[in-house]
N, C-alpha and C positions, 0 to 999 in steps of 0.2 A: 400121571401124564395129563396135561390139560388139552382140551379140544378147542381150537380156534376156528370159528366160521368166518370165512372171508366172503363178503358180498360184492359182486362185480356186475355192473348193469349192462355190460357188453360181452358178446362172445367173439368179437373181432379182436385183433391184437394191435393196439397202438402203444404209445409210451407208458400209459398207466398200467396196462395189462402186462407189459414186459417187466415193469418194476415189481408188480405183484408176483410174477413168475420167479423173479430173482429172490424175492423175500421168502416164498414158501419153499424154494429149493434149498435155501441156506439156513432155515430154522433148525434149531437143535431138536432133532426128531426123538431124542430120548426124553425130552421134557414137554414138547408141544406136538400135537397132531393137527395138521391143517386139513380143513374141508372147505371147498370152494363152491359157492352158489352162483350159477350163471343163468341167464334167461333162456338159453337154448344151446344145442350143440353147435360146434363150429371150430374154427382154428384154435381157440382157447381150450376147448375141451380136448382136442387132439393133443395139444402140448401137455396138458395135465395128465392124460392117460400115459403118454410117453414117459413122464416123470414118476408115474406110480402114485399120484396124489389124488385122494378121493374128491369127487365133485358130483354135483347134482344140479338139476334144472328146476327153477322156480319162476313164478311170474314176476318179472322185473321189466317195467316199461321205461324206455328211454324218453325223457321229457324235455320239452322246450318251453321257453318263456312264452306265456300267453295270457290274455285277458278274456279269451273266448269262453263263455260259461259252459258250453257243451264239452269243450276240451278239458276244462278244469274239473268238471264232474267225472269225465272219463279217467283223469289222473287220480282223483280221490278214490274211485272204485278200484283202480289198479293197485293203489297203495294198500287198500284194505285187503284185497285178495292176496297180494304178495306178502304182506305182514303175517297173514294167517298161515301161509305155506311155510314161511321161515320159522314161525313159532312151532309148528309141528316138526320141522327139521331139527330145531334145537332140542326138542324132547327125544326124538329118535336117535340122534347122534350124541346126546349127552354133552352139548356144547357149553363151554364155560365162559366164552367171551365172543362178541361179534365185532369184527373189524370191517368197516365199510371202506371200499377202495375208491370212492368218489362221493360227490355230493348227492347225486341221484341215488346211488346205492344206500346212502345213509337215510334218505327219506323212508326207506323200508327197514333198514337195519336198526335204527335207533328205537323205533316203535316195537319191533320184535324183541329187542333186548329188554326194553322196559317192561313188556308184558311177561317176559320170562324171569325177570328179576336178576339179570346178569349184566355185567359191564358192557359198554359199547365204546368203540374207538372210531372216530371220524377222521379219515385221511383227506386233507384238503389239498387238491391238486390244481385248482383254478383260481383266477383272480377276478371272478365275476360277482358284482354286487348282488346280495341275496335279500336284503331288507329284512322283513319280518320272518321270512323263511329261515334265514341265517340265524337269527336269534333263537328261533324254535329248535333248530338242529343243534346249536351249541348248548342250549339248555337241557337237551336230552342226550348229551355226550358225557361219558366218563373222562375221556381224554381226547384232545384234538391235536392231530399231527399235521403241521404244515410242511410242505416239501422244500420250502426255502424261507429265508427271512423276509424276502419280498412278499411272499404269499401271506405270511403272518402279519406284516405291517399293513397290507391291503385289507385283509379280511377280519382281523381281530377287532378293530374298533366298532364295526357294524354288528358283529356277532356277539360281542361281549368281552370285556377285558378282565380275564381272571387267570389263575395259575393252572388251568387245565390245558393251556396251549403249550406246545413245544415244537421244535423244528428237528426233523430227521431227514437228511438228504437221501434221495434215491441212490441205490447202489448198483454196481456193475461187476460181473464176474470177469476179472482181468484175464484169467486163463482162456476164456472163450475167444479172446481177441489176439491170441498167439497164432494168427492165421497167416499162412503163406500161400493161400489160394486166390490171391487177388488177380493173378495173371488172366484167369478165365474171364473175369469181369472186364478187364482192360481190353482183351481180345474182342469181347462182345460189343463194346462201344467203339471199337476201331482206334484205340489209343496205342501208340508205340511206346517203347521204353523211354523215349525222350519227351513224350507229350505230358505236360502237367495235367493232372485230373483233379478238378475242383468240384466238390459235391455239396449239395444241400439235401439233408434228410429231414423231411417234415411232411405232415399231412397237408393236403391241398385245401387250406382255409386261408382267407385273405390276411388275417392278422400275422401269419407267419412271414409275410412280406417276400414272397417269391419274386415279385416284380422288381424289388430292389436288387435281388441277386442277379436277375436277368439283365437289368440295366448296367450293373457293375461288370457283368460278364462281357457285355458289348464293348465297354471301355477297354477292358483288359485285352479282348480279342484284337482290337486295332493295333495293339502294341506287341502282342504275343500270339501270333497266328496259330500256333500248334496246340494251344491250351484247349482242353475239353471241359465243358461245364455240364454237370449231371444233376438232374432233379430226381430224387428218389422218394416215392410216396404216392398216395392216392387220397381222394376224398372218401375215406372209409365209410362214412355215414351218410353220404350223398346230401350234405347240407348246402353245398355250393356247386351244383351240377355243371354250371357254365365256366367255372373259374379256370380249370386246367386247360380247356379249349381256348379260352381267351389268351392265356399265357403262350400256348403253342402258336396261335395266330400272331401274337406280338413278336415272338422269336423269328417267325418267317418274315414278317415285315421289316425286321431289323437285319435281315440277311444273315442269320446265324445258323442256317441249316448246315449240318456237318460238325458244328462246334458245340451245339446244345443237344443234349440227349434227355428225353423223358423216359426214365428207366422203370417206372411203375413201382408198385409195392414189392418189397423184398423181405423174405424171412427164410433163413437167418440173414442178419445184416452184416455179420462179421466178415464174410468173404467179399462183400461189396465194399466195405470200408477199407479192406486190405488192398483194394485196387485203386484207392484214391491217394492223393498227396496232401490235400487240404480239405477241411470240412468247414462250411460256412453256415451261420445261423443269424439272419438279420432281423428276426421277429421282434416286435415290440410287445411289452407286457407278457413276456415269456415266463410262466411260473417257475420253471426249472431249466430244462434244456437237456434232455436225455442224450440227444445226439452228440453233445459236447463231451460228456464223460465216456461215451462209447468211442469217439474219435481218440480221446486221450488214452483210453485203454489199449487202443491199437497203435499208439505211438505217433499220432498225427497232430500237427498244430491246428488251431482253429482260428476263425475270424468271426466275431459275434458283435451284435449291437450292445453297447454299454448301457444295459438296462435290466432291471429286475433280476431274474434267476441267473442268467449268464454272468452277471457281474460278480456273483458269488462263486462261480466255477472257474472262470478264466483269470489267470494271473497275467495281466497285460504286459506284453513285451517279454514274457518268460515262457508261458505255455501257449501263447497265441497273441492275437491282437483284439482289443476292444475298440470299437469305432463309434462315433456319435450316431445315435439312432436316426435312421432315415437319410443319412449322408451317403449317397451312392458313390460320390467321388472318393471319399475316404475308404469306403468299403473296397472299391476297386484298387486303390493304392496298396492296401494291406494284402489283398489277394495277390497282386502282382509282385510285391516284395517277396512273398514266400515262394511263389511260382518260379521266380528268377534265381532264387538262392537255395538250392537243395541242402547246402550246409546249414543255413539258418533254420530251414524247415526240420531237418534232422535233429538239431540241437533243441529246438522248441518241442518237438515231438517226444524226445526222451524225457524232457522235463515234465511234459504233460502226463506221460505214463506214470512217472514217479508220484506226481501230485494226485492223480486219480487213485492210485494204489493206496496212498496214505490217507485219503479223505473221503473217497466215494466207493469203497469196496462193498460188495454184497455182504460179506461177513460183518463188516462194521455196522451196516444198516440193520442187519438181522439182530445183532447183539443189542443195539440201541432200542429196537422195538420190543425185544424180549424183556428188557428191563422195565418197559412200560407195562407189559402184561404182568410181570411179577408184582409191580406195585398195586395193580388193580385186583389181582387174584390172591393177594395175601389174606389170611383168615380175617384180619381186622378190617379189611376193606369191604367186606360184605358180599364178595363173590361166592361162587359155588365152592364147596370144600371138597 
């Protein structure tokens, strides 16, 4: 059995962490033993304990872009300390391969793997230019997994064009979304059986384009007074502390009180999605779009901006609608079309569930990543025997 050390730089649960949880849950446990390194205890640790998956805490600092010399020095010292802790963990647990679940995590993971003489996998989940750092990370990676073709196209030229890159889509456990508990959520937000519930599930960061959803909601509301529009999520890392408040104030000025609901962060998400009729994701530069496969797993149609990751998930006019990025009128029109036609929404939702089951299941993702591990851990590859 091979031991895989997963390095994750956050103990909160956002899309990247949920994808990691899906992966370690669906690994072939007769062949691979997962161990997860986190910066501290928290929701992620609680979930891992519930799953019976080994985890430990090491020094992993969340970093932001900066040119401040003092902060850069702090980051360098943090990496040195964290790499040392990971290196000791590798020896203690008999780790055969390090899999970094983000770019920040790989700043630690690639050096620890290099010092231990074992392979490292960098999972690229963002589309943020990295410059020289990206080339360094790529140069210290045995394999690089992009979560979409869009991420690969964006990141590979700057990080290095070679055959270490591959694309493996995030997966979702379809069975978790066989939920019938959506009525409790509808009751909570004051939606009757006849009220269409349209939701956006995303962290509160500006590039997710919550404002586009709100403006589209205002247009739909004037034509469909009983529709409910729900924002699900928070600014988990407090990067934009005023953003959610600004959106709430805008909704008040647009006189959407009673029609717009800020439902906060929800975990688990399945019973919340079960209470919705349509899921919307208007973000630009979305690396993947986990909310879209979760909606599809629940049998819901989606409306998304025709850009980056969502373009690879949504089959336009079959599993949902893709609309021009930033076009609030087209976004509103697609939402209204689904809200007014339960038959169309049902047909698209059924197609979405079948599409997700065939292309984005957790088992499919786990088998694809296991094949990468096998290639790196084969005796001739130079990994641990």
